[in-house]
RONUFI-259272 format. One line per field, with one value per residue (C-alpha): residue in three letters; x, y, z. Coordinates in steps of 0.5 Angstrom, whole numbers, plus 500, padded with zeros to 3 digits. Example, Ala and Ser with C-alpha at 12.3 -4.5 7.8 and 13.67 -1.06 7.14 Angstrom:
BEGIN
type (Ala  Ser)
c1 (525  527)
c2 (491  498)
c3 (516  514)
***
This chain:
BEGIN
type (Met  Pro  Asn  Gly  Lys  Thr  Ile  Pro  Ala  Ile  Ile  Ala  Gly  Leu  Asp  Gly  Ala  Tyr  Pro  Asn  Ala  Thr  Cys  Ser  Leu  Ala  Tyr  Gln  Thr  Pro  Leu  Gln  Leu  Leu  Ile  Ala  Thr  Ile  Leu  Ser  Ala  Gln  Cys  Thr  Asp  Ala  Arg  Val  Asn  Lys  Val  Thr  Pro  Ala  Leu  Phe  Lys  Thr  Tyr  Pro  Ser  Ala  Gln  Ala  Phe  Ala  Lys  Ala  Asp  Leu  Glu  Gln  Leu  Gln  Glu  Ala  Ile  Arg  Ser  Thr  Gly  Phe  Tyr  Lys  Asn  Lys  Ala  Lys  Ala  Ile  Lys  Gly  Cys  Cys  Gln  Lys  Ile  Val  Ala  Asp  His  Gly  Gly  Glu  Val  Pro  Thr  Ala  Leu  Asp  Glu  Met  Val  Gln  Leu  Pro  Gly  Val  Gly  Arg  Lys  Thr  Ala  Asn  Leu  Val  Leu  Gly  Glu  Thr  Arg  His  Ile  Pro  Gly  Ile  Val  Val  Asp  Thr  His  Val  Lys  Arg  Leu  Ala  His  Arg  Leu  Gly  Leu  Ser  Glu  Glu  Thr  Ser  Pro  Asp  Arg  Ile  Glu  Gln  Asp  Leu  Met  Arg  Leu  Val  Pro  Lys  Asp  Arg  Trp  Thr  Leu  Phe  Ser  His  Gln  Leu  Ile  Leu  His  Gly  Arg  Gln  Val  Cys  Thr  Ala  Arg  Lys  Pro  Ala  Cys  Arg  Arg  Cys  Pro  Leu  Glu  Ser  Leu  Cys  Pro  Tyr  Pro  Gln  Lys  Thr  Val  Ser  Gly)
c1 (351  349  348  341  341  345  341  337  343  347  341  341  348  348  341  345  351  348  341  340  344  343  345  351  350  347  341  334  331  331  334  340  341  341  347  350  350  353  359  360  363  370  370  368  361  365  368  362  358  363  362  354  352  355  353  346  346  348  344  337  333  334  333  339  343  340  342  349  355  359  366  363  360  366  370  364  365  373  375  370  375  373  369  369  365  361  359  357  353  349  348  345  341  338  336  333  329  327  325  321  319  317  324  322  326  322  319  320  326  326  325  331  336  335  338  345  350  344  345  341  345  344  337  336  339  335  328  329  331  326  321  321  321  326  332  339  344  350  357  364  363  356  360  366  361  357  362  366  359  358  351  353  359  357  362  356  353  346  347  349  343  339  342  341  334  332  336  334  326  324  322  330  333  334  337  341  344  346  348  353  356  357  360  365  367  368  370  370  375  378  385  385  378  378  375  376  371  366  359  359  365  362  358  363  366  372  378  383  381  385  387  388  383)
c2 (824  822  815  813  806  804  808  803  799  805  806  799  799  805  803  797  801  807  805  810  816  823  830  830  837  837  842  842  848  850  856  852  847  854  857  850  849  856  855  848  851  849  846  839  838  835  842  846  841  843  851  851  849  855  859  857  859  866  867  863  866  870  876  875  874  880  884  881  885  883  882  878  873  873  871  866  862  863  856  854  858  864  867  874  872  867  872  877  872  869  876  879  872  873  880  878  873  878  883  879  872  874  871  864  861  861  854  856  854  861  865  861  862  870  870  872  866  861  858  852  847  850  851  844  841  845  844  837  836  840  841  834  837  833  836  834  837  838  839  837  830  829  833  828  822  824  825  818  815  818  821  828  831  838  842  847  845  847  843  837  838  838  832  828  830  827  821  820  819  825  821  819  826  827  821  820  826  824  817  820  825  819  815  820  821  814  811  815  820  825  823  816  812  805  802  795  796  800  797  801  798  794  800  805  807  812  810  812  806  804  798  800  799)
c3 (258  265  266  269  268  274  279  282  283  286  290  293  294  298  302  304  306  309  311  316  313  316  317  322  324  331  331  334  330  323  325  328  322  318  322  323  315  314  319  316  309  309  316  319  322  328  329  328  333  338  337  336  343  346  340  340  348  347  341  342  336  329  333  337  331  328  333  335  335  329  333  338  333  330  336  338  331  330  330  324  319  315  321  318  312  316  321  316  313  319  321  315  314  320  319  313  317  322  317  312  315  322  325  322  317  311  308  300  296  293  299  302  297  297  304  305  305  303  296  294  297  304  302  300  306  311  308  307  314  318  313  309  302  298  295  292  297  292  297  295  296  292  286  286  287  281  277  279  278  271  274  271  267  269  274  276  283  280  274  278  282  276  273  279  280  273  275  282  285  288  295  295  294  301  303  297  298  305  303  298  303  308  302  300  307  309  302  296  299  294  294  295  295  298  291  294  299  296  295  288  285  280  278  278  271  275  271  277  282  287  290  297  303)
***
């Protein structure tokens, strides 16, 4: 069963290490963050941030993405990887935004997840960042840390999200997600976590701790 007893201490440790954790994707509008998040799948945020300025200049609206030539869109995002699937998702997503939402990114989770290429992770990120609607963003880092910290034994991102929603105060969901993501990138990495410099080491039951870092 998930261990919620250490949550206050975990939150305090993350606050001390990452008090100002935010989304590292560059954006100015909800649509831009939505597109950037789709592009970030199996790609670094740094790479996405190199691609999106020119992309958003070429396609400044949902209508522009909806009408985009698919091959030209593929070329514009090629360096982010899996560009054919991403281009198809972006175009389909924006077509539905135009058809069903007047060209504006919807503000409800149940409407967001009906968009092509958009799951709960993406929806929670966009709504949390741009609409201030709390949500847990379960990416690969959050999934890994939830397991290592004993906060969830689930393998499904949706079930991990539910576990964390029960454990973490609602007003902390968005910040907690950003803090875990940053911690997963900088310290609690997949292959060689730097346990000796981890602010959560004493709270972490992970059995394969390293002595490096």
